[in-house]
PyMOL commands that place a pseudoatom at each C-alpha (Angstrom):
pseudoatom trace, name=CA, resn=UNK, resi=1, chain=A, elem=C, hetatm=0, pos=[11.714, -31.029, 26.308]
pseudoatom trace, name=CA, resn=UNK, resi=2, chain=A, elem=C, hetatm=0, pos=[9.952, -27.953, 27.731]
pseudoatom trace, name=CA, resn=UNK, resi=3, chain=A, elem=C, hetatm=0, pos=[7.100, -26.389, 25.926]
pseudoatom trace, name=CA, resn=UNK, resi=4, chain=A, elem=C, hetatm=0, pos=[7.295, -22.594, 25.260]
pseudoatom trace, name=CA, resn=UNK, resi=5, chain=A, elem=C, hetatm=0, pos=[3.830, -20.852, 25.814]
pseudoatom trace, name=CA, resn=UNK, resi=6, chain=A, elem=C, hetatm=0, pos=[3.321, -18.195, 23.349]
pseudoatom trace, name=CA, resn=UNK, resi=7, chain=A, elem=C, hetatm=0, pos=[0.836, -15.627, 24.330]
pseudoatom trace, name=CA, resn=UNK, resi=8, chain=A, elem=C, hetatm=0, pos=[-1.249, -14.034, 21.352]
pseudoatom trace, name=CA, resn=UNK, resi=9, chain=A, elem=C, hetatm=0, pos=[-2.852, -10.710, 21.927]
pseudoatom trace, name=CA, resn=UNK, resi=10, chain=A, elem=C, hetatm=0, pos=[-6.473, -10.576, 21.067]
pseudoatom trace, name=CA, resn=UNK, resi=11, chain=A, elem=C, hetatm=0, pos=[-7.358, -8.855, 17.797]
pseudoatom trace, name=CA, resn=UNK, resi=12, chain=A, elem=C, hetatm=0, pos=[-8.420, -5.177, 18.231]
pseudoatom trace, name=CA, resn=UNK, resi=13, chain=A, elem=C, hetatm=0, pos=[-10.452, -3.597, 15.479]
pseudoatom trace, name=CA, resn=UNK, resi=14, chain=A, elem=C, hetatm=0, pos=[-9.393, -0.338, 14.073]
pseudoatom trace, name=CA, resn=UNK, resi=15, chain=A, elem=C, hetatm=0, pos=[-11.408, 2.616, 14.838]
pseudoatom trace, name=CA, resn=UNK, resi=16, chain=A, elem=C, hetatm=0, pos=[-12.065, 5.416, 12.604]
pseudoatom trace, name=CA, resn=UNK, resi=17, chain=A, elem=C, hetatm=0, pos=[-10.172, 7.912, 14.654]
pseudoatom trace, name=CA, resn=UNK, resi=18, chain=A, elem=C, hetatm=0, pos=[-7.091, 5.385, 14.611]
pseudoatom trace, name=CA, resn=UNK, resi=19, chain=A, elem=C, hetatm=0, pos=[-7.395, 5.415, 10.706]
pseudoatom trace, name=CA, resn=UNK, resi=20, chain=A, elem=C, hetatm=0, pos=[-7.411, 9.118, 10.536]
pseudoatom trace, name=CA, resn=UNK, resi=21, chain=A, elem=C, hetatm=0, pos=[-4.431, 9.474, 12.848]
pseudoatom trace, name=CA, resn=UNK, resi=22, chain=A, elem=C, hetatm=0, pos=[-2.443, 6.788, 11.021]
pseudoatom trace, name=CA, resn=UNK, resi=23, chain=A, elem=C, hetatm=0, pos=[-3.142, 8.658, 7.494]
pseudoatom trace, name=CA, resn=UNK, resi=24, chain=A, elem=C, hetatm=0, pos=[-2.218, 11.968, 9.138]
pseudoatom trace, name=CA, resn=UNK, resi=25, chain=A, elem=C, hetatm=0, pos=[1.133, 10.667, 10.563]
pseudoatom trace, name=CA, resn=UNK, resi=26, chain=A, elem=C, hetatm=0, pos=[2.178, 9.038, 7.279]
pseudoatom trace, name=CA, resn=UNK, resi=27, chain=A, elem=C, hetatm=0, pos=[1.688, 12.435, 5.646]
pseudoatom trace, name=CA, resn=UNK, resi=28, chain=A, elem=C, hetatm=0, pos=[4.099, 13.785, 7.982]
pseudoatom trace, name=CA, resn=UNK, resi=29, chain=A, elem=C, hetatm=0, pos=[6.478, 11.046, 6.841]
pseudoatom trace, name=CA, resn=UNK, resi=30, chain=A, elem=C, hetatm=0, pos=[6.562, 9.343, 10.194]
pseudoatom trace, name=CA, resn=UNK, resi=31, chain=A, elem=C, hetatm=0, pos=[7.812, 5.626, 10.212]
pseudoatom trace, name=CA, resn=UNK, resi=32, chain=A, elem=C, hetatm=0, pos=[5.531, 2.801, 10.800]
pseudoatom trace, name=CA, resn=UNK, resi=33, chain=A, elem=C, hetatm=0, pos=[7.268, 1.740, 13.874]
pseudoatom trace, name=CA, resn=UNK, resi=34, chain=A, elem=C, hetatm=0, pos=[7.035, 5.261, 15.422]
pseudoatom trace, name=CA, resn=UNK, resi=35, chain=A, elem=C, hetatm=0, pos=[3.174, 5.356, 14.497]
pseudoatom trace, name=CA, resn=UNK, resi=36, chain=A, elem=C, hetatm=0, pos=[2.970, 1.837, 16.029]
pseudoatom trace, name=CA, resn=UNK, resi=37, chain=A, elem=C, hetatm=0, pos=[4.135, 3.204, 19.435]
pseudoatom trace, name=CA, resn=UNK, resi=38, chain=A, elem=C, hetatm=0, pos=[1.791, 6.023, 19.397]
pseudoatom trace, name=CA, resn=UNK, resi=39, chain=A, elem=C, hetatm=0, pos=[-1.124, 3.733, 18.454]
pseudoatom trace, name=CA, resn=UNK, resi=40, chain=A, elem=C, hetatm=0, pos=[-0.155, 0.931, 20.852]
pseudoatom trace, name=CA, resn=UNK, resi=41, chain=A, elem=C, hetatm=0, pos=[-0.187, -1.434, 17.725]
pseudoatom trace, name=CA, resn=UNK, resi=42, chain=A, elem=C, hetatm=0, pos=[2.581, -3.462, 16.058]
pseudoatom trace, name=CA, resn=UNK, resi=43, chain=A, elem=C, hetatm=0, pos=[4.610, -1.881, 13.385]
pseudoatom trace, name=CA, resn=UNK, resi=44, chain=A, elem=C, hetatm=0, pos=[3.416, -4.716, 10.781]
pseudoatom trace, name=CA, resn=UNK, resi=45, chain=A, elem=C, hetatm=0, pos=[-0.281, -4.218, 11.808]
pseudoatom trace, name=CA, resn=UNK, resi=46, chain=A, elem=C, hetatm=0, pos=[0.084, -0.451, 11.254]
pseudoatom trace, name=CA, resn=UNK, resi=47, chain=A, elem=C, hetatm=0, pos=[1.679, -0.928, 7.785]
pseudoatom trace, name=CA, resn=UNK, resi=48, chain=A, elem=C, hetatm=0, pos=[-0.871, -3.616, 6.689]
pseudoatom trace, name=CA, resn=UNK, resi=49, chain=A, elem=C, hetatm=0, pos=[-3.620, -1.187, 7.807]
pseudoatom trace, name=CA, resn=UNK, resi=50, chain=A, elem=C, hetatm=0, pos=[-2.222, 1.727, 5.861]
pseudoatom trace, name=CA, resn=UNK, resi=51, chain=A, elem=C, hetatm=0, pos=[-1.766, -0.328, 2.851]
pseudoatom trace, name=CA, resn=UNK, resi=52, chain=A, elem=C, hetatm=0, pos=[-5.385, -1.465, 3.014]
pseudoatom trace, name=CA, resn=UNK, resi=53, chain=A, elem=C, hetatm=0, pos=[-6.619, 2.052, 3.467]
pseudoatom trace, name=CA, resn=UNK, resi=54, chain=A, elem=C, hetatm=0, pos=[-4.582, 3.320, 0.253]
pseudoatom trace, name=CA, resn=UNK, resi=55, chain=A, elem=C, hetatm=0, pos=[-5.809, 0.352, -1.604]
pseudoatom trace, name=CA, resn=UNK, resi=56, chain=A, elem=C, hetatm=0, pos=[-9.472, 1.213, -0.783]
pseudoatom trace, name=CA, resn=UNK, resi=57, chain=A, elem=C, hetatm=0, pos=[-8.948, 4.875, -1.543]
pseudoatom trace, name=CA, resn=UNK, resi=58, chain=A, elem=C, hetatm=0, pos=[-7.684, 3.974, -5.143]
pseudoatom trace, name=CA, resn=UNK, resi=59, chain=A, elem=C, hetatm=0, pos=[-10.233, 1.310, -5.748]
pseudoatom trace, name=CA, resn=UNK, resi=60, chain=A, elem=C, hetatm=0, pos=[-13.062, 3.905, -5.148]
pseudoatom trace, name=CA, resn=UNK, resi=61, chain=A, elem=C, hetatm=0, pos=[-11.610, 6.463, -7.661]
for i in range(1, 61): cmd.bond("trace and resi %d" % i, "trace and resi %d" % (i + 1))
show_as sticks, trace
zoom trace
């Protein structure tokens, strides 16, 4: 039986600039998958980051 090697990309921390860009693009109703292409990230990481930003914003109010 052959083993399949799965390469995992190293985690890249989000920058403030990427966070701002993400929020701006979502305000324009751009889909997560399209934002992911622009930011060179996976759609799921973009969605999770956006939800975290939104949650943090509401927790501070």
